[in-house]
C-alpha angles and dihedrals in degrees: 000000000000124000112291097217126090131169119248138162117271112270118241107253090221094057110110122203127210094190134036097209135020117201117213114190144135105256098212091055104044114358096105096034129031098005094051091050091048093049092050091050091050092050090050088057091053091247109148105232132188115214125171111225095185106134095192120043131186125226094262120067114241118248090232089060092052089050091051090053091052092049093052124095095207136020127207112202113198104202105199130173096275099030091113093054089070113079086193090059092047092051088050092052093048091051092046091055091047088055088050091055095042103037105014094249111183113243125196117185119203114199098209111200092327136104110252090221090063088058094044096050098026097241134156111003091003091055091051091050093053092051087066094041092053089066099048107025107034093149093056103039096086092050090050094048091050090049092052092047093050093046091051091057095055121099109260144123132300108204090203089069094053119069107209127039089223088060091049090052091049093049094049094048091047090051092049091049091050093049091051090049090055092043089057089073089063090052093058094094108159094012096109118192094006098118095075091044091052089054092050094048094045089050090056091047089059095209100201129147090219094052107099097173120102112241132197123195116193116206105210127184148109123298116280095021094113105260096140092044092052093047091049095051094048090046090054091047097049107028094092089061092065132070090234136005140180137180110210104198131200096010093168097050096040092047087064093053104036136030117269088237089066092054090049091050089051092051098045096042091054094046093048094036089234113134092182094060111122127166115179101176133077089246119065089224100179110100089196092059091048090051092049091051093047090055096051122088100216142178113213130180119196105192123205102358114183108160137059092229092061092059094043092053100040104034106002128135091285090061112077116178124197125276114287094023118148129208125194119195124188117200143149091214118078088196091072091059090048087054089052091052090051093047091057100033110144094008127114087266129104123206119195132172128229116195111218107223134204122256117268119244096266092048091047092052091050093051094045093053096036095112099032117129119235090247093055094047094058094071113099092205090050090054094046095047090044089056089054091053091048091050089051092052090056095206100310107142094205092054092046092052096047095041093043091056092048093044091055090055091062108101101195143029091255092055091048093050089047090050091052092052091046091054091062096043101037111022118210110276095222091060094043089055091054093056095036088068090067093045093049089055091060127101121240094263093052093045092056091047091048092052092048091052093046093049103031122357101052106123093017126127109271096225094051093043091055090050092052094046091048087052088059091058095260129127101239102173097058093033095055092047090054091049089053092049089050090055090240097117138011138199119236125199122217087207103243108086140341090259092066096063113119140194117256136184133182113256093239092052089047091053088052087057090049090050091052090053092049090054089069092068113348095188100032112057091177089070095055125096100231129031122195110145115092095228093053094045095048090048092051097043099038093045096038091237099145125126138194089266094072111102105163138025120190114178123186104214092196089069098056136052102202141014121201108199124186121214089251096046094123097032096108097038092082095152096049110140104171128040118176131170111181145156130237125210126217093272091055096253119140123243134167109234122210099162113021102047113125096194116119110219109206095197121137099161139003117202100180145031119174115257087218092073114128098172132026125183112172115151118196093020102186103205128087096230143019114251110287090228094058118110115202094197094117096038116118099171134022121185120177107149116178093016129155091230117144096178123007100209144330124275092260093078119113106192093172093159096049111124104165135027127181118185095150118161093012090143096182093058107118100183141018110265116256103266097156091119095045095101091163097052112135106169132029120184117188098152116159096010094140094181095066117101103175146016112236119252094233089072085086088069096052092097096178093054110118104161132044120176115186099144112145094028088129096183095047106115104152125066117181126210114294129221114264094244094069113138102170128030118178114184101154120153095009128131093244114134100176134028120219110266090238091066090070090061098055102122094188098051109123102169128037116176119187096157111160096004095139092180092066106097104163144008122233123248088241091073089103088076091072089092096170097044109135103158121044114176114186099154116147095013124128098241117135100195144359121248116253088237088075086089085080091070093094093167098050111127105163125044115177122184100157116161095007095149095186096046109118111173148353119240117258089240092068089102088065090070093094096176095053113126103168135032115179119187095158112155095010091140094180094053109109110153132046114206119246112266100234096171131039117266099203097179102043105116106160126045114176115188097157117148095016126124104233118125103207142009119263126265116273091022085148086078087079088091103169100043118135101171133043112186118189106155118157094012092141094176092053106110110181145001104270114252089219092074098045129099144277095035094049103014092125095046094047099038092109092063108113104161128047117177121186098160113167095359087147095185092061109101103163140036112215117240095232096059089085090063088076094111097207099044105131103160131037122180115187096152116150095019125125098246118142097196144356121246115258088237088078090090088063093062098115098202106024107140104158130045122177117192097155116155096003091154095188097045110121108169144017121219126212105306131217115275094231094057108125101163122050121165112183096153119149093017090139096178095049108123110157134043115185141184102015094133093045090054090052093050092052098044105038096115090058101037121137118227098231120066134163123184116183123194096162115164093003089144097171097059109130122226094259091054093049091048092047091052095048096043090050087057090056096045093047092052092053099040098045096047091046090051093049091049091049089054087057093222105156090184097050113135122267110275112244129180123164130174131184118194136163112253142081106231117098111216117259093238086070088081101186111062134165139176113248130023103301137062135179119207138176115242119230116260111277090356094166092056096048107108091199094055105098101177144271131309117210130199132177136179111224132184104222104194098205094296114167094213125024142158144172135228141146149176135249130210115209112206130199128207092252091061100260118136132197126194125221121186123222092188096130098055119104087358098139107102132248105234132202132042111287139181121273102270146134118259135192117229115189131179142158138231124194089202089226091146094053099044089098136062135329092026099050095074092058119118098181135032132192124203128206115191128196137181132197141170147170130246135177116262104212094196095051090034092222142094116270134188120253127198109219128209120248102208100181137005138192141186125200132188114234119209132183096223132059107249112122102250116168089342095290096142114117113263123230112292116208101185119115113294092351101118095063092039093053092048093048092044093051088054092045099054091041087060092044093055092047100046 
């Protein structure tokens, strides 16, 4: 069989087809044989086929036949021995090929018992036929000959190479089905992002002729996400591969209006092609119907299922479809798919679930602007406001379609801005109706929980939310699970522990919840149950308009500037259960501000808080006390960080249900609140409460207390005994000198933090009793040594002793801590000797000995088997890299090591060659050492990504560097003269290059001209080669290409063709620049005077201008933004970077003909007089912009200039050739 692919023009999306296939054949040759078999096979596959049964034909082809050809998507031409003798057939063929040229019709030739060369060159029987045609049809002969020649060159089938006609029929039908499947992708106009989802769904369906199992795939997701659309597209693509198929639409809606039996009859009658089929009982009953269904390989789609009975009736255990059958179910309710799994548990029937996901941002933008006219797209404000709408839709296709249509109707900027505001206040009714269906299907318990989450608990910790909802008399565990199954909420994980999982809800669903709340009293928010919009809340609280119906108030402080509360603000809200004031960062995540809140609270007194309150979160509370009438008996959580509280409440309070209290950074607090009756308290946070001097003794009786955080309570000197269930105890920066003896017996204590407790001088021998201790933080204490009994802490993972000036040594038994992952002795200036590692420490990954005084690592250091990071910065006595860690003797043992940091080890003068044999070494920092050169073996380091040479004052040259290196900091290497082999490294490593690279040669004042040229030309070559490589890989989602280089000097390279003195430049864009596939982007280069700044960067903005006077601004603020660190000489420096312009290769920028660039530079330096950092504006002396192309033609002088550095001429030539090939392949 020949290849089944043939090139053809793209079909017009608007072209409609009446037939799938047109059969062209000579009746006398094949009508009753091959053609009849092929036609029957196509019909069985549900492929609509046109076949002309006229036995007698005239000389002129009938108009109806020409029309049938034009209305067919594909033509099969059966070229038999006497095909050319029929002028009718030849006219058909000529017209078929015309349709191929005009509409992209697919054409498949079948050479039936004839040599294709006879057709191509009109030999044998074809030659004889044309002898007769030459006499009668001279004006048509040439057209017919051309048609036959063209047809013979198309990919098709030669029957002589296929044994049986039945096999030939099977191959042809299979090829047609495959072509139609591929063609479906061209019929997906308007279905943005669906191709990848089709692939995922078809992969789950496992369409395989050898697969005899029945398989169900459930498409589960929220309303409007595109479940039905996806199911429909896949159904259309695959239905021809099954003996029978049926798409049963709107099951939920139709189940309400008709009996389920009628839907079952509709499904079965279509699958069995039996219109008389009627089953009126719950049981199928008829054994014959069951047998017929069990023999049929079917494809069934059940759309919008929402009830168990629907599945039991339509595809339950009584319904057995034939081997290889596939069922697709779309639903919003995960429970239905679990029911399906249960119905077929143990049977030869698989059930899998596919979660329908929202569109990503790029797909959403494309869909939103799909039907925009060119004129509309050119407006900058239109694009910006459109982006805001797209962000609001959060990837829901239905919302994007509806809002996109409405947005296009707006005639002015004012209308569009008004439309955006209206969306948030009055959501589109069509969308609300979609989500209301799911809400209406909920029970009373689930509806209440849904509204609480929509109006209050979205973003809250799951565990705590369940507690609070249970306290309201609801059944949170089962209710939340049902809401998840119904696609109304989800649970997100922050990735650390199970306790950090939080409730989440799509904004559109949340708005539906808000709308339901508004329906209670549209004009009187004080009579609603849950308040969550700032305007409504401010109105109710400031005007004292609350009522007993209000149960929750959730106020986003970032959306208001002031709040004027009267003393009676909460007087009428006597049933209020939840009160939350919170902040929201730019990414939409919640936080509870205690420092950076700009809201002015005009509150001089508060007479009343409802006793019904379960939860209070009120950061920056401005009063000294809570209302004296307030009873905290129902309170489960109180959070008032940054408050002005002096005393929380009187001793008469009985907050028995209180589980968590957070009064952190309440600096006026003079005593710990009376919590003696809080027998259920679990967490107490009093961090930063500098007025506290002691922890009450009754804390010992709070048996459920697991976490106490009093770090930063600088006057706290007395800590009482703690309950035995303590898990976390944070006492950092307190005045505590001794811990109660009972603390050292707490078997459940996991975290003990004594950071900055200078009064702590030793640890007791009984520390071994802390069996569960995982984190031990002793940084900044006055301890001199650890007790040998520490070896009993078998679960200890993190030991931090940073800045312990008096700490002298670790006990020799440290190697017995087998779980230890991190030891940090950074800044332990008295630490001189590391104990010998007598036993393997398989899990120790990070060892930080920076700032210590030891000269060498201990013997048997290779026993630290698992270590990934060795940090030795500032070890000025450290003389050499220990041989014990170097390959080959320990290459296997030390292979996990990925980071080696020797910063400021001023005695180190040489890096051993063999260190680069560490096969996982990814980062090497030897900055501030006395090395003069790097060994040439560095280019053999297979994974080295970061190399820091900063302030290596004796370094004179760089060898050929590894090709994966993406971070190189050689700043302040004032003797560095030569830089070799950059372009060679790029040539060798292109296939594995990373897209983000920064090379810094700041203040390298001795660099020669060849070195500077080599550095800058490498920048240009890398930009071109990497982008060409990425484009060749056809990865639309590849990361944005970034290359930045900083280098001392003041001469912009010649390949940056457009140059100008000063900080701005105006250039003309190439004609149709955005459509040129070879145009990779722009290279920028500026000369900046850096003035000894210790941190500096560059950026800029561009203004794209069209011929009609419009302008559109594009910021370059992120480029070259990584700082230049370390004092340097006053000198000019080159900063170069690249931008692929991916973000501006769409409207409104594409119509621009000119673009102006404004560059800026800034930094920070230390003001010795003011003793603080201050901002410095730096001067951009010269700037340049160059066009970067993938191919070699000299456009605007962008070709690479001659490079004189070692080995660079051949490298540049080979690289030019290489990326030219990449861009063409």
